[in-house]
FIKOLZA-1660 file (N, C-alpha, C; in steps of 0.1 Angstrom, whole numbers, plus 5000, padded with zeros to 4 digits):
% residues 96
   i   px   py   pz ch aa at
   1 1686 4377 6596  A  X  N
   1 1680 4365 6590  A  X CA
   1 1684 4365 6575  A  X  C
   2 1686 4352 6570  A  X  N
   2 1690 4351 6557  A  X CA
   2 1679 4353 6547  A  X  C
   3 1682 4359 6536  A  X  N
   3 1671 4362 6526  A  X CA
   3 1670 4349 6517  A  X  C
   4 1658 4345 6514  A  X  N
   4 1656 4333 6505  A  X CA
   4 1659 4337 6491  A  X  C
   5 1668 4329 6484  A  X  N
   5 1671 4332 6470  A  X CA
   5 1667 4319 6462  A  X  C
   6 1659 4321 6452  A  X  N
   6 1655 4309 6444  A  X CA
   6 1667 4304 6436  A  X  C
   7 1666 4291 6433  A  X  N
   7 1677 4284 6425  A  X CA
   7 1678 4291 6412  A  X  C
   8 1690 4293 6407  A  X  N
   8 1692 4301 6394  A  X CA
   8 1686 4294 6382  A  X  C
   9 1684 4281 6382  A  X  N
   9 1679 4274 6370  A  X CA
   9 1664 4273 6370  A  X  C
  10 1657 4276 6381  A  X  N
  10 1643 4275 6382  A  X CA
  10 1636 4287 6375  A  X  C
  11 1624 4283 6370  A  X  N
  11 1616 4294 6364  A  X CA
  11 1607 4301 6374  A  X  C
  12 1599 4309 6370  A  X  N
  12 1590 4317 6379  A  X CA
  12 1579 4308 6385  A  X  C
  13 1577 4296 6379  A  X  N
  13 1566 4288 6384  A  X CA
  13 1571 4282 6398  A  X  C
  14 1562 4282 6407  A  X  N
  14 1567 4277 6421  A  X CA
  14 1567 4262 6421  A  X  C
  15 1559 4255 6413  A  X  N
  15 1558 4241 6414  A  X CA
  15 1566 4234 6403  A  X  C
  16 1573 4241 6395  A  X  N
  16 1580 4235 6384  A  X CA
  16 1593 4228 6388  A  X  C
  17 1597 4218 6381  A  X  N
  17 1609 4211 6384  A  X CA
  17 1617 4210 6371  A  X  C
  18 1630 4210 6372  A  X  N
  18 1639 4208 6361  A  X CA
  18 1640 4193 6358  A  X  C
  19 1637 4189 6346  A  X  N
  19 1638 4174 6343  A  X CA
  19 1652 4171 6339  A  X  C
  20 1657 4160 6344  A  X  N
  20 1671 4156 6341  A  X CA
  20 1671 4141 6338  A  X  C
  21 1679 4137 6329  A  X  N
  21 1681 4122 6326  A  X CA
  21 1692 4117 6334  A  X  C
  22 1690 4105 6340  A  X  N
  22 1701 4099 6347  A  X CA
  22 1705 4086 6340  A  X  C
  23 1718 4084 6338  A  X  N
  23 1722 4072 6331  A  X CA
  23 1723 4061 6341  A  X  C
  24 1718 4049 6338  A  X  N
  24 1718 4038 6346  A  X CA
  24 1730 4029 6343  A  X  C
  25 1734 4020 6352  A  X  N
  25 1745 4011 6349  A  X CA
  25 1741 4001 6338  A  X  C
  26 1751 3996 6331  A  X  N
  26 1748 3987 6320  A  X CA
  26 1745 3973 6326  A  X  C
  27 1734 3968 6322  A  X  N
  27 1730 3955 6328  A  X CA
  27 1729 3945 6316  A  X  C
  28 1736 3934 6318  A  X  N
  28 1735 3923 6308  A  X CA
  28 1732 3910 6316  A  X  C
  29 1724 3902 6310  A  X  N
  29 1720 3890 6316  A  X CA
  29 1729 3879 6311  A  X  C
  30 1734 3871 6320  A  X  N
  30 1741 3859 6317  A  X CA
  30 1732 3848 6313  A  X  C
  31 1733 3842 6301  A  X  N
  31 1725 3831 6297  A  X CA
  31 1730 3818 6304  A  X  C
  32 1721 3811 6311  A  X  N
  32 1725 3799 6317  A  X CA
  32 1716 3788 6310  A  X  C
  33 1723 3778 6305  A  X  N
  33 1717 3766 6299  A  X CA
  33 1720 3754 6307  A  X  C
  34 1711 3746 6311  A  X  N
  34 1713 3735 6319  A  X CA
  34 1712 3722 6311  A  X  C
  35 1722 3714 6311  A  X  N
  35 1722 3701 6304  A  X CA
  35 1715 3691 6313  A  X  C
  36 1705 3684 6308  A  X  N
  36 1697 3675 6316  A  X CA
  36 1698 3661 6312  A  X  C
  37 1706 3658 6301  A  X  N
  37 1707 3644 6297  A  X CA
  37 1722 3642 6293  A  X  C
  38 1727 3630 6295  A  X  N
  38 1741 3626 6291  A  X CA
  38 1741 3620 6277  A  X  C
  39 1730 3619 6271  A  X  N
  39 1729 3614 6257  A  X CA
  39 1733 3624 6247  A  X  C
  40 1740 3620 6236  A  X  N
  40 1744 3630 6226  A  X CA
  40 1733 3630 6215  A  X  C
  41 1722 3637 6218  A  X  N
  41 1711 3638 6209  A  X CA
  41 1708 3653 6206  A  X  C
  42 1702 3655 6194  A  X  N
  42 1698 3668 6191  A  X CA
  42 1683 3667 6187  A  X  C
  43 1674 3670 6197  A  X  N
  43 1660 3669 6194  A  X CA
  43 1654 3680 6203  A  X  C
  44 1651 3692 6198  A  X  N
  44 1647 3703 6205  A  X CA
  44 1633 3702 6211  A  X  C
  45 1626 3691 6208  A  X  N
  45 1612 3689 6212  A  X CA
  45 1611 3678 6222  A  X  C
  46 1622 3672 6227  A  X  N
  46 1621 3661 6236  A  X CA
  46 1620 3665 6251  A  X  C
  47 1622 3678 6254  A  X  N
  47 1621 3682 6268  A  X CA
  47 1634 3680 6275  A  X  C
  48 1645 3675 6269  A  X  N
  48 1658 3674 6275  A  X CA
  48 1668 3683 6268  A  X  C
  49 1679 3685 6274  A  X  N
  49 1689 3694 6268  A  X CA
  49 1702 3686 6269  A  X  C
  50 1708 3683 6257  A  X  N
  50 1721 3676 6257  A  X CA
  50 1732 3687 6257  A  X  C
  51 1744 3682 6259  A  X  N
  51 1756 3691 6258  A  X CA
  51 1757 3698 6244  A  X  C
  52 1754 3690 6234  A  X  N
  52 1755 3695 6220  A  X CA
  52 1744 3706 6218  A  X  C
  53 1732 3704 6224  A  X  N
  53 1721 3714 6223  A  X CA
  53 1725 3727 6231  A  X  C
  54 1731 3725 6242  A  X  N
  54 1735 3736 6251  A  X CA
  54 1745 3745 6244  A  X  C
  55 1755 3738 6238  A  X  N
  55 1765 3746 6231  A  X CA
  55 1759 3754 6219  A  X  C
  56 1750 3747 6212  A  X  N
  56 1743 3754 6201  A  X CA
  56 1735 3766 6206  A  X  C
  57 1728 3764 6217  A  X  N
  57 1720 3775 6222  A  X CA
  57 1728 3787 6227  A  X  C
  58 1739 3784 6234  A  X  N
  58 1747 3795 6239  A  X CA
  58 1755 3802 6228  A  X  C
  59 1757 3796 6216  A  X  N
  59 1764 3802 6205  A  X CA
  59 1754 3811 6197  A  X  C
  60 1741 3810 6200  A  X  N
  60 1732 3818 6192  A  X CA
  60 1732 3833 6196  A  X  C
  61 1736 3836 6209  A  X  N
  61 1736 3849 6214  A  X CA
  61 1750 3853 6218  A  X  C
  62 1753 3866 6215  A  X  N
  62 1767 3871 6218  A  X CA
  62 1768 3872 6233  A  X  C
  63 1780 3872 6238  A  X  N
  63 1783 3875 6252  A  X CA
  63 1786 3862 6260  A  X  C
  64 1788 3864 6273  A  X  N
  64 1792 3853 6282  A  X CA
  64 1780 3845 6285  A  X  C
  65 1781 3832 6284  A  X  N
  65 1771 3823 6288  A  X CA
  65 1776 3812 6297  A  X  C
  66 1767 3805 6304  A  X  N
  66 1771 3795 6313  A  X CA
  66 1764 3782 6310  A  X  C
  67 1771 3771 6310  A  X  N
  67 1764 3758 6308  A  X CA
  67 1766 3750 6321  A  X  C
  68 1754 3746 6327  A  X  N
  68 1754 3738 6339  A  X CA
  68 1749 3724 6336  A  X  C
  69 1753 3715 6346  A  X  N
  69 1748 3701 6344  A  X CA
  69 1739 3698 6356  A  X  C
  70 1728 3692 6352  A  X  N
  70 1718 3687 6363  A  X CA
  70 1712 3674 6357  A  X  C
  71 1717 3663 6362  A  X  N
  71 1712 3650 6358  A  X CA
  71 1702 3643 6367  A  X  C
  72 1698 3651 6377  A  X  N
  72 1689 3645 6387  A  X CA
  72 1696 3638 6398  A  X  C
  73 1689 3630 6405  A  X  N
  73 1694 3623 6417  A  X CA
  73 1703 3611 6413  A  X  C
  74 1700 3605 6401  A  X  N
  74 1708 3593 6397  A  X CA
  74 1722 3596 6392  A  X  C
  75 1723 3608 6387  A  X  N
  75 1736 3612 6380  A  X CA
  75 1737 3607 6366  A  X  C
  76 1748 3610 6359  A  X  N
  76 1750 3606 6346  A  X CA
  76 1753 3591 6345  A  X  C
  77 1751 3585 6333  A  X  N
  77 1754 3571 6332  A  X CA
  77 1767 3569 6323  A  X  C
  78 1774 3579 6318  A  X  N
  78 1786 3577 6311  A  X CA
  78 1797 3585 6316  A  X  C
  79 1806 3590 6307  A  X  N
  79 1819 3596 6311  A  X CA
  79 1817 3610 6318  A  X  C
  80 1805 3615 6319  A  X  N
  80 1803 3627 6326  A  X CA
  80 1805 3625 6341  A  X  C
  81 1804 3612 6346  A  X  N
  81 1806 3609 6360  A  X CA
  81 1820 3612 6364  A  X  C
  82 1830 3612 6355  A  X  N
  82 1844 3614 6359  A  X CA
  82 1847 3629 6357  A  X  C
  83 1838 3637 6353  A  X  N
  83 1841 3651 6350  A  X CA
  83 1846 3659 6363  A  X  C
  84 1840 3655 6374  A  X  N
  84 1844 3662 6386  A  X CA
  84 1859 3659 6390  A  X  C
  85 1863 3648 6387  A  X  N
  85 1877 3645 6390  A  X CA
  85 1887 3653 6381  A  X  C
  86 1883 3656 6369  A  X  N
  86 1891 3663 6360  A  X CA
  86 1892 3678 6364  A  X  C
  87 1881 3683 6369  A  X  N
  87 1881 3697 6373  A  X CA
  87 1870 3705 6366  A  X  C
  88 1871 3718 6369  A  X  N
  88 1861 3727 6364  A  X CA
  88 1865 3731 6350  A  X  C
  89 1857 3729 6340  A  X  N
  89 1860 3733 6326  A  X CA
  89 1854 3746 6323  A  X  C
  90 1862 3756 6319  A  X  N
  90 1857 3769 6314  A  X CA
  90 1862 3771 6300  A  X  C
  91 1853 3775 6292  A  X  N
  91 1856 3778 6278  A  X CA
  91 1856 3793 6276  A  X  C
  92 1867 3798 6272  A  X  N
  92 1868 3813 6271  A  X CA
  92 1866 3817 6256  A  X  C
  93 1867 3808 6247  A  X  N
  93 1865 3811 6233  A  X CA
  93 1851 3807 6228  A  X  C
  94 1848 3811 6216  A  X  N
  94 1835 3808 6210  A  X CA
  94 1836 3794 6203  A  X  C
  95 1831 3784 6210  A  X  N
  95 1831 3770 6204  A  X CA
  95 1818 3767 6197  A  X  C
  96 1819 3761 6185  A  X  N
  96 1808 3758 6177  A  X CA
  96 1808 3743 6173  A  X  C
% end
């Protein structure tokens, strides 16, 4: 029969444990700003978000951000309507 041998790092206390720190993975949140109006306005209290306001908001914080468009069921009333024909626009640099 094998003889029980205690773990070499344990102390004499039978209920003690060795505390260890575990490093967790780096988690960063992607900031998503949704454009809700096709008007070129800057009014942070109107409850709407223009493209200009979205660019301003994403430039406040470092890191990768995403700007989405949601104009509701009616869609935009100006040149944003043709944006899907042009393609997906991705900005890799810091635009201000």
